[in-house]
C-alpha positions, -999 to +999 in steps of 0.1 A: +000+000+000+029+024+009+055+005-011+058+031-039+062+060-015+088+041+006+107+030-026+107+066-039+121+080-006+147+052-003+158+057-039+163+094-033+182+087-001+207+063-017+207+077-052+193+048-072+164+042-095+131+035-076+125+006-099+155-012-084+140-011-049+119-043-044+096-053-015+122-078-004+151-053-005+168-051+029+175-016+042+211-028+051+217-041+015+205-007+002+231+011+024+205+024+048+218+026+084+201+035+116+207+073+111+193+071+076+163+052+090+154+081+112+156+106+083+137+081+061+109+078+086+106+116+090+103+120+052+077+092+051+057+109+079+056+141+059+047+122+027+019+101+040+007+123+068+010+099+098+034+096+127+055+064+126+069+051+158+089+020+151+084-004+180+097-035+162+125-043+139+119-039+102+145-053+078+129-050+044+108-025+025+079-049+028+083-051+065+080-013+068+051-012+045+032-039+065+042-021+098+027+012+086-005-006+074-009-023+108-007+011+126-032+027+102-057+000+111 
């Protein structure tokens, strides 16, 4: 549901084509570290208009997408 938005923001952050970001892509494999994650989440919050408080580990783009969906209800 939020995959395209997440992929766009990740691609901008790491300087790659959004088409190369897949649901199974791991943040670590994309070069996203914990500091990048904080920035990524702030950008996502602005883009989708909800506050995201990570209270579990997310490793892949799909993990983050599912996490956001679960918090939206």
